[in-house]
N, C-alpha and C positions, 0 to 999 in steps of 0.2 A: 371675652365671650364674643364680640363681633366677629374675630377672626373664625370662630367655630361656627356660629350660625350663617353668616352671608353665603358661604359656600352650599349650603343646604338650600336655602332660598333667599334671596334678598327681600322679597316682601315679608317675611318672619321678622326680619330685623326692622323692617318698616313700621310694622305692627308693635315692636317693643318701643321704638323711638317716638312714633306719633300716634300711638293709641289705636284700639281695634277699628276695624271697617264697619260703618254701619250705613246699610242701603236706605236712600231717603228717596221720596217722592214728593212732589208738588201738590198742595192741597189748599185752595183757595189763596195762591200766590204766597205760601208759607211752606217751607219744606219741614217735612217731619217723617219720623222713623216709619219705614216700610214694615208691613206686617210680615212676619216670618212665612207665612203661607203663600205671599207674592214674590218671594225671591227668586232670582235666576240662579242658574246653577254657578255660573260665574261669580255670582254676588257672595253665594252659600259658600263658596271656597274662599273667598278673600276674607269674610267672616271669620273662618276657621284657624286662620294665621296667628290670631291673639291666642286661641287654645295651644296650638302646635308650640308657640313661644313659650307659655307658661308650663307646658311639660317639660321642655328643653331646660330652661332656668332651673325649674325644681329638682331635676336630674342631676344638676351639675353642681349642688349645693351641699355644704356640710350640714350638721344637723342644727347647729346655732343659727346659720342662715336661714334654715328651711322654715323654722319655727319663726323668725321674724317677718317672712315674707308669706307664710302659709295662708293667712287671712285675706290677703289681696285679692281681688276679682279680675283684673286686668294685669297684663304682662308689663305694660307701661308704669303701673305702679310697683311693682315689684322691683323693676329696672331701678327705678328712682331711690327706692329704700337700699338697694344694694350699693347703689352709686354713692349715695351720702355715709353709708357704713365703712366703704373701703376707701374713699377719696375724702369725704368731708365735703362740707359746704364751701362755697368760693371764699368765705371769709376764712374758714380754717387753712385751705389751700395757700391764701395769701401770707397768712401768718406764719404759716410751715417755711415757707419760702423766704421770708425775711428773717426769720430765726437763723435757718441755714448761713444766708447772707452775712449776717451779724457774726455768727461763731467763725465763719472763714475770715473775715476782715479783723476780729480780735485775736486771732491766732497768733501768737509769737512765740520764739525760742526763749525759752528761760536762761536768766543769766549763769554761767558756769556750766551750761547744760551741753553735751556734745551733740553732733549731728545725730549719732546712733541713737541716744537717748531720747532727743526730741522727734525722730521718727518712730521709735519704738511706743512712744507715748501717743503719737497721732495715731498708730495703729491700732493700740487697745482702745482709744477713746472711741474711734471711729467704728470698731466693731463691739463697744459695749461690752467687754470682756473685764473679767474683774483682776485686780492687781497682781494676784498669785500667779498669771499667765506673762509676767513681766519677762521671765528668763526665755521663755519662748518667743516673746517678741523681739529681743535681743538678738535671738541667734537668726531669725528670720530677716531682720534688717540687716544684720552682717553678711548674711548669705547672698542677699539681694545687692547690696555695695559692691561686694566682692565679685558678684558675676556682670555688674554693669559695665557698658563699655566707655569707661570715661576718658581712654586716651584714644581718639578714634583714628589717629592717624596710625598709631602701631597696631590697632585693632587687637588690643589686650586688655583684659580686667586688670584691676590694681593687683591683685594677689600674682598673676602672671608676671605682670612686670618687674614686681620687686622680688619675687620668689621662683620665678621661672617655671611654675606649675599653678595648677587650678588648686583652691582649697579644699581640704577633706572635712566635710561638715556631719558631726554626729548628733542627732537628734533625739 
């Protein structure tokens, strides 16, 4: 979102991150909101950035996201809801990170499992595909392994080294 909004005007992004601009005036040594009729043109333009930001945000959302933020009065509120919706809170982010680290650390090759089977299992688990894609995963792993430059001195793939030609793979 930032990549899209900042080139339009960085003040719009500022309204999203920091909230809307509200002109203030000093009354009895206390800052209070300035009445709308006393705003200067510059202050009026700065105050409009929040409305522009809300318009841009709502135009880029799908229906589900739109209904979640349609009751918000400020672009900052919309942004905070969308941020939690897509990224989660800091606790959720931390939990996801630790779950991925644990999954990586516990990953082991099963006994009597070949490298091809292990790579295919990794491919299926990583992509969350069902087990009936097992044959496709094996084909992809064999293809990648046969095209990888294992013997860098000879600059040949394993298949070229043993058979003298590239493998023919039918998927």
